[in-house]
C-alpha positions as CSV (number, residue, x, y, z in Angstrom):
1,M,-95.9,36.3,-104.5
2,D,-98.5,38.1,-106.1
3,R,-102.1,37.6,-105.9
4,K,-103.3,37.0,-110.2
5,F,-105.4,39.4,-111.4
6,I,-109.0,38.4,-112.1
7,D,-111.6,39.6,-114.9
8,V,-114.6,41.1,-113.7
9,P,-117.8,38.8,-115.4
10,S,-119.6,40.0,-118.3
11,G,-122.6,39.5,-116.5
12,Y,-121.7,42.3,-113.9
13,Y,-121.8,45.2,-115.6
14,E,-125.8,44.7,-116.2
15,K,-128.3,45.5,-114.3
16,N,-129.2,44.1,-111.4
17,D,-132.7,43.2,-110.2
18,K,-131.3,44.2,-106.4
19,S,-130.4,47.5,-107.4
20,G,-128.6,50.0,-104.9
21,T,-129.6,53.6,-104.4
22,M,-127.5,56.8,-104.6
23,T,-127.7,59.6,-103.1
24,R,-125.7,62.6,-102.3
25,V,-124.7,64.7,-99.0
26,Y,-123.4,68.1,-98.5
27,Y,-120.6,69.5,-95.8
28,S,-118.6,71.6,-94.8
29,S,-115.1,72.0,-94.4
30,N,-112.0,73.7,-94.1
31,T,-109.1,74.8,-96.3
32,Y,-106.7,73.4,-93.0
33,D,-104.1,75.9,-94.4
34,E,-102.8,79.3,-94.1
35,Y,-105.6,80.4,-95.6
36,N,-108.1,78.2,-92.5
37,A,-111.1,79.3,-95.1
38,V,-114.6,77.5,-94.6
39,I,-115.6,75.5,-98.2
40,D,-118.6,73.9,-99.0
41,K,-117.9,70.3,-100.0
42,D,-120.2,66.9,-101.2
43,A,-119.6,63.5,-101.7
44,L,-121.9,60.9,-103.8
45,V,-122.9,57.7,-101.8
46,Y,-123.6,54.1,-102.5
47,L,-126.2,52.8,-100.9
48,P,-126.5,48.8,-101.1
49,Y,-130.0,46.9,-102.1
50,D,-132.9,46.9,-99.3
51,Y,-130.9,49.7,-97.5
52,D,-134.1,51.8,-96.2
53,E,-135.6,48.2,-95.2
54,S,-132.9,46.8,-93.7
55,K,-132.1,47.8,-90.0
56,A,-128.1,46.6,-90.6
57,D,-125.4,48.2,-89.8
58,Y,-122.7,47.9,-93.4
59,N,-118.8,49.0,-93.4
60,V,-118.3,51.8,-95.8
61,F,-115.4,51.4,-98.6
62,Y,-114.1,55.8,-99.2
63,L,-113.4,56.1,-102.7
64,M,-111.7,58.5,-104.6
65,H,-111.4,59.8,-108.0
66,G,-108.9,60.5,-110.2
67,G,-106.9,63.8,-111.1
68,G,-108.9,66.3,-112.8
69,G,-112.7,64.7,-111.6
70,D,-114.9,65.3,-108.8
71,S,-116.9,63.3,-106.4
72,D,-119.7,62.4,-109.5
73,E,-116.8,60.5,-111.7
74,V,-115.9,57.3,-110.4
75,F,-120.3,56.6,-110.4
76,G,-120.8,58.8,-113.3
77,G,-123.1,61.4,-111.2
78,I,-126.5,60.6,-109.1
79,D,-127.5,58.4,-111.9
80,A,-124.7,56.1,-112.1
81,K,-123.6,56.4,-115.3
82,T,-120.6,54.7,-115.4
83,D,-120.4,50.1,-114.9
84,L,-119.4,50.7,-111.3
85,K,-122.8,50.6,-109.2
86,N,-124.1,47.7,-111.3
87,V,-120.5,46.1,-110.8
88,L,-121.1,46.8,-106.9
89,D,-124.8,45.2,-107.2
90,N,-123.7,42.5,-108.7
91,M,-121.1,41.6,-106.7
92,I,-123.6,41.9,-103.7
93,A,-126.2,40.4,-104.9
94,N,-123.4,36.9,-106.3
95,G,-122.5,37.0,-102.5
96,D,-118.7,38.1,-103.2
97,I,-119.1,41.1,-101.2
98,E,-121.2,42.0,-97.5
99,P,-123.7,44.8,-98.3
100,I,-121.4,48.1,-98.1
101,I,-121.5,51.6,-98.4
102,V,-119.3,53.6,-100.4
103,V,-118.8,57.3,-100.1
104,A,-117.0,59.3,-103.3
105,P,-115.6,62.3,-102.5
106,S,-113.0,65.0,-103.4
107,F,-109.6,66.3,-102.6
108,Y,-111.3,69.7,-105.2
109,Y,-113.1,72.5,-103.7
110,K,-114.4,76.1,-105.4
111,G,-111.3,77.9,-106.0
112,T,-108.5,75.3,-106.7
113,T,-109.3,75.4,-110.8
114,E,-105.6,75.3,-111.7
115,A,-105.1,72.3,-109.5
116,L,-107.4,70.3,-111.9
117,T,-104.0,70.6,-114.7
118,S,-101.8,71.2,-111.9
119,T,-100.3,67.5,-111.0
120,K,-98.2,69.8,-108.6
121,D,-101.0,71.4,-107.2
122,A,-103.1,68.6,-106.9
123,R,-100.8,67.3,-104.7
124,L,-101.1,69.3,-102.2
125,L,-105.0,68.6,-101.9
126,T,-103.9,65.0,-102.2
127,Q,-101.9,65.8,-99.1
128,N,-104.7,67.8,-97.7
129,F,-107.7,66.0,-97.6
130,H,-106.8,63.6,-94.7
131,H,-107.8,66.8,-92.6
132,E,-111.8,66.8,-94.1
133,L,-111.8,63.2,-94.1
134,V,-111.0,62.7,-90.8
135,N,-112.9,65.9,-89.5
136,D,-115.2,66.7,-91.6
137,L,-116.7,64.2,-93.9
138,I,-116.6,60.7,-91.6
139,P,-118.4,62.3,-89.4
140,V,-120.9,63.6,-91.3
141,I,-121.2,59.5,-92.7
142,E,-121.2,58.3,-89.4
143,S,-124.5,60.7,-88.2
144,N,-126.6,60.3,-91.7
145,F,-126.2,56.5,-92.8
146,R,-126.6,52.8,-90.4
147,V,-122.4,52.8,-90.9
148,K,-119.8,50.7,-88.4
149,S,-117.4,52.6,-86.5
150,G,-113.7,51.8,-85.7
151,R,-111.0,51.3,-88.3
152,E,-111.7,47.9,-89.0
153,H,-114.9,49.1,-90.4
154,R,-113.2,51.6,-92.7
155,A,-111.2,51.4,-96.2
156,F,-109.9,53.9,-98.3
157,G,-108.9,53.5,-101.9
158,G,-108.5,56.1,-104.8
159,Y,-107.3,55.2,-108.7
160,S,-104.6,57.7,-110.5
161,M,-104.5,60.8,-108.3
162,G,-106.8,59.5,-106.0
163,S,-104.1,56.1,-105.2
164,E,-101.7,59.3,-104.2
165,A,-104.6,60.1,-101.6
166,T,-104.8,56.7,-100.6
167,W,-101.1,56.6,-99.4
168,N,-101.3,60.0,-98.0
169,I,-104.5,58.6,-96.0
170,F,-102.1,55.4,-95.3
171,A,-99.2,57.4,-93.7
172,N,-101.9,59.4,-91.5
173,C,-104.8,58.1,-90.4
174,L,-103.5,54.3,-89.6
175,K,-106.3,54.8,-86.2
176,E,-109.1,55.6,-88.6
177,F,-108.8,53.0,-91.2
178,K,-107.3,49.4,-90.9
179,Y,-107.6,48.7,-94.9
180,F,-106.5,50.7,-98.0
181,L,-106.6,50.2,-101.9
182,P,-103.9,51.9,-103.9
183,M,-104.6,51.9,-107.7
184,S,-102.5,53.0,-110.5
185,G,-100.6,55.8,-108.6
186,D,-97.5,55.8,-106.1
187,C,-96.9,57.6,-103.4
188,W,-95.9,61.6,-103.8
189,A,-94.8,62.4,-100.3
190,V,-91.5,63.1,-100.4
191,Q,-91.1,64.5,-103.8
192,L,-93.6,64.7,-107.0
193,Q,-93.7,60.3,-108.3
194,G,-91.7,59.4,-105.3
195,G,-92.1,55.6,-106.2
196,L,-90.5,55.8,-108.9
197,N,-87.9,58.8,-108.2
198,C,-87.0,58.3,-104.8
199,P,-88.4,54.8,-103.5
200,K,-86.3,53.7,-100.5
201,E,-86.7,57.6,-99.0
202,T,-90.3,57.3,-99.7
203,V,-91.3,53.7,-98.6
204,E,-89.1,54.8,-95.6
205,Y,-91.9,57.6,-94.8
206,L,-93.8,55.2,-94.8
207,E,-92.4,53.0,-92.2
208,G,-92.2,56.3,-90.0
209,C,-95.7,56.8,-90.7
210,V,-96.9,53.7,-89.5
211,N,-94.3,53.9,-86.2
212,K,-95.8,57.0,-85.5
213,A,-99.5,55.9,-85.3
214,G,-98.3,52.7,-83.5
215,V,-99.9,50.2,-84.7
216,Q,-98.8,46.7,-85.9
217,K,-97.9,45.3,-89.2
218,D,-101.0,43.2,-88.9
219,E,-103.4,46.1,-87.9
220,Y,-103.4,47.1,-91.4
221,R,-104.0,45.5,-94.5
222,I,-103.2,47.0,-98.6
223,F,-104.2,45.7,-101.6
224,A,-102.1,47.5,-104.1
225,C,-103.6,47.4,-107.9
226,V,-102.1,48.7,-111.3
227,G,-102.1,47.8,-115.7
228,D,-99.0,46.9,-116.7
229,D,-99.7,49.2,-119.9
230,G,-100.1,52.5,-118.4
231,V,-98.6,55.7,-117.0
232,A,-98.7,54.5,-113.4
233,Y,-97.0,51.2,-113.9
234,K,-93.5,51.8,-113.5
235,P,-93.6,54.6,-110.4
236,M,-96.0,51.9,-108.7
237,D,-94.1,48.9,-109.2
238,T,-90.6,50.7,-108.4
239,M,-92.0,51.5,-104.7
240,I,-93.6,48.4,-104.6
241,N,-90.6,46.6,-105.3
242,E,-88.7,48.5,-102.5
243,M,-91.7,48.3,-100.1
244,K,-91.0,44.3,-100.7
245,Q,-87.0,44.8,-99.6
246,H,-89.0,45.6,-96.0
247,N,-90.8,42.8,-94.6
248,A,-90.8,44.2,-91.1
249,Y,-93.2,46.7,-92.4
250,F,-94.7,45.4,-95.6
251,E,-95.6,41.4,-95.8
252,F,-96.0,40.5,-99.1
253,A,-98.5,37.4,-99.8
254,D,-101.6,36.1,-102.2
255,N,-103.9,36.2,-99.1
256,Y,-104.2,38.3,-95.9
257,S,-103.6,35.1,-94.0
258,N,-100.0,35.0,-94.5
259,G,-99.5,39.0,-95.0
260,N,-100.7,42.5,-95.1
261,I,-99.8,43.5,-98.1
262,I,-101.6,42.3,-101.7
263,Y,-99.9,43.6,-104.8
264,C,-102.0,42.5,-108.1
265,V,-101.0,43.7,-111.4
266,A,-103.1,43.4,-114.9
267,P,-101.9,42.2,-117.8
268,G,-102.4,44.6,-120.7
269,G,-104.0,47.0,-118.1
270,T,-104.6,50.3,-119.2
271,H,-104.8,53.9,-117.1
272,S,-107.9,53.8,-117.2
273,Y,-111.6,53.6,-115.2
274,V,-112.2,50.5,-117.0
275,Y,-109.4,49.2,-114.5
276,C,-110.1,50.9,-111.6
277,Y,-113.6,49.2,-111.1
278,K,-112.1,45.7,-111.8
279,Y,-109.6,46.6,-109.0
280,I,-112.8,46.9,-106.6
281,Y,-113.8,43.6,-108.4
282,N,-110.2,42.0,-107.2
283,A,-110.0,44.2,-103.8
284,L,-113.3,44.0,-102.2
285,P,-113.5,40.9,-101.2
286,M,-110.5,40.5,-99.5
287,F,-111.4,43.1,-97.1
288,F,-113.8,43.0,-93.9
289,K,-112.8,39.4,-93.1
């Protein structure tokens, strides 16, 4: 059973008096390829309202942008010029989710200009990002902010090419993450648009990754979202339909009491950040339970 898509209440796009803050972190990483080059990276971080006064530790959601974007993309920079910050502020203020830290990194770095327009090159970056995430970004976040450690307190999500990155994080980081939010994008680990062109091989690849990680199907949670009026719908829907044939690993339900993967389709949903924020609104209340 698929989960019914719920639209964001209009008031959630308005500024809330209990507003979170934005900050930026800088860190060194590596290309983790044959060049083994040191690279300078940054990530934008959303801190919930009252973070400085609170003594609490928080769950953390790592959120990746789409193709051609950067670490400022999903929030609209340090000034939060997109709707996402207001949506998060209102979700927290209204008790839809517990206060949470959101980290927005990028899979691009200086010198990868061609990858901004090449899906082939961008694919290589998304498939390599898990090294940076585990070795460099998570340690920086956990040493600079009060976040709860452990896989049950971490989620990773991404939109469009960020969704491809999310499937790759699922494949490689099941020991570090429990929750995954792929939005409007299939898995390209086997080949470009693998969810569309070779769905069986792609799903079997993901199964192999689960086996390699040594986790059971009740130890990971996926919330997959897409709009049925966007370019990502057919690739993602084809892949999801294949996953439904593999319930030893992917048990579909409309809640996590009855399964480990939720599929949510937005009727009329376009391939846009407008819907990315709507998917986040649908998914986050299901995480960290």
